[in-house]
C-alpha positions in Angstrom: 85.1 121.8 155.7 88.2 119.5 155.9 86.2 116.9 154.0 85.6 119.4 151.2 89.2 120.3 151.0 90.2 116.6 150.9 87.7 116.0 148.1 89.1 119.0 146.2 92.6 117.6 146.6 91.5 114.2 145.2 89.8 115.9 142.3 92.9 117.9 141.5 95.0 114.7 141.6 92.5 113.0 139.3 92.6 116.0 136.9 96.4 115.7 136.8 96.1 112.0 136.1 93.7 112.6 133.2 96.0 115.3 131.7 98.9 112.8 131.8 96.8 110.0 130.2 95.6 112.4 127.5 99.1 113.5 126.8 100.4 109.9 126.5 97.4 108.3 124.8 98.2 106.5 121.6 95.8 106.8 118.7 95.0 103.1 117.7 94.5 104.2 114.1 98.1 105.3 114.0 99.4 101.7 114.7 100.1 99.7 111.6 99.6 96.0 111.5 102.0 93.7 109.6 99.4 93.5 106.9 99.2 97.3 106.7 103.0 97.5 106.4 103.0 94.9 103.6 100.3 96.7 101.7 102.2 100.0 102.1 105.4 98.5 100.8 103.5 97.0 97.8 101.9 100.4 97.0 105.3 102.1 97.1 106.7 99.4 94.8 103.8 99.8 92.4 104.3 103.6 92.4 108.0 103.3 91.7 107.3 100.9 88.8 104.7 103.2 87.3 101.8 100.8 87.9 99.6 103.5 89.5 97.3 106.2 88.2 96.9 109.7 89.5 93.4 110.7 90.6 93.3 113.1 87.7 94.1 110.4 85.2 91.6 108.0 86.8 88.8 110.5 86.6 89.7 111.1 82.9 89.7 107.4 82.2 86.3 107.0 83.9 84.9 110.1 82.3 84.3 111.7 85.7 86.2 115.0 85.0 
């Protein structure tokens, strides 16, 4: 009986540890590399300079609308 209670205590502690890990886990897809950052900056620059097309305009240009 005491062994069962000890096991239940360990399981509860492990459950708490898992909850903590889940709460503090970082999504690796949300981390941007230096290359990602450079590409994003270039895209923002292109957008500001009017070098981009909207999806609507691209579809029209490719006769996909």
